N, C-alpha and C positions, 0 to 999 in steps of 0.2 A: 586766933585759933589757926591751926595748920591749914584748914580749908580756906581761910582768908588769904593765904599766901599763894594759892593756886590760881593760875591764869585761866580765863575762859577759853576753851579750845575753839579757835576760829574755824578750823576745818569742819568741826561738828556743826557749827552755826551755818556755814555755807552749804553743807550737805543737806541740813534740815530745811533750809530756805528753798531748796529745789523740789521738795516734795509737795504734792497738791495739798492745798489748805483744807480740802474736804476731809482729809484723813485725820484731822486733828480737831479737838474741841476748842472752842473759843474760851479765852481766859475770863475769869470772873471780874466783875467791875471793881474798881478801886474802892476801898472803904472811904467814906466821906473825910475822915481825918487825913488820910494820905493825899487826897485831892487838894487839901488846903495847905499843904506843907510849903515847899519852895516853888515859886513861879518858874515857868519854863523860860529858858533863854530865848532870845529872838531866833526864829528859824533861820535867818540869814547867817547866823553864827555857827553853822555846821549842821543844821537839821535838814530835813527833806524840803525841797523847794520845787516850784514848777519846772525849773531847769534840771533838777536832779531828783526825780521821783523816788520814793522809797522802793526798795527791792520787793518784788512780788513774793509773798509767802514769808517774808522775814519776820513779820509780827507774830504769827501763831507759834512758830518754832522758838523764837526768842522768848516769847511769853511763857512757854512751857518750861524752858530752861530757868528763867528768872523765878517763876513760881516755885520750882523745886529748890532753888537756893534760898528763897525767902522762908521756906518752911523749916529750915534748919534751926536748931535751938540758938546758936550764937547769932544767926542773922536776926531772929526775932528779938533777941536781947539788945543787940548793938547796932545793926546795920539797916533795918527796915524803915527807919524814920530819920529825918535830919538831926544832926547833933544840935542840942539846945545849950549853948554855952552859959546862959544865965541859969537855967534850971540845974545844970550839972556843975555849976560854980567853977568853970574853966574859962575865965575871961580872955586868956591868950590864945584860945583855939583859932579864931579867925586871923590872928597874926601869923600863926604857924601854917595853917591850912588855907591856902589861897583860893582853892577851887573845891569847896565842900561838895560832897556827893553822897547819896544814900540810895539804897535799893528801891525805896518807895518813889523817889524822884525818877529813877531809871524806868520804873514801871509806868509812871505817869507820862514820861516822854515817849515811851514805846506806844502807849495807847493813843497818843496824839499825833503819831506819825513823824516824830522828830528825827528819827534815825534813817539816813539814806543808805546806810551800809552796815554790814555786820561788824566792820572795823569800828565804827562810831559807837555801836552798842557795846562792844568789847571794851573800848577805851573807858566808857563810863563805869562799867562793872569793875574794871581794874583800878579806876580812880578811888572807888570805895575802899578797896583793900590798901592801896598805896597811902591814902590819908590816914587810915587806922594805924599803919606801921609808922608813919611819919610822926603822928602826935603822941602815940602811946609808947612808953619806954619798954625796951626788951625786958622780958620777965613778967610783964603784966598779962592778964587774961586776954585782953583784946589783941595785944601784939603777938602772943604765941598762938 
């Protein structure tokens, strides 16, 4: 969809992260199915660590943005859970898409404090769209 081709506005994320967390509602817990999807990568591979703590207030603002994206019809249909190559009968998916990513995994990572910066959060959101464009041919519903 056209929305899938849009990049997450980093300036909005950075501005939102500067606002007090008390001004925003905490996001709802992940559904049990989403928690069981893909395991988190090791935090040393780019996530928040003791040496690089997560940015204060990044989570609530990023969570609000992510929740609004995940409510969209196309996100619910195609992007909120990991691609299951077996169920979808696309055995070559993991050959073409080397770094699978979905919005549910982004949500899980966000809730676990994986992201040390708005850039990392933005990169994973954009990876969802990039993978969809890479795997799906132009003219298909997912690509357009």
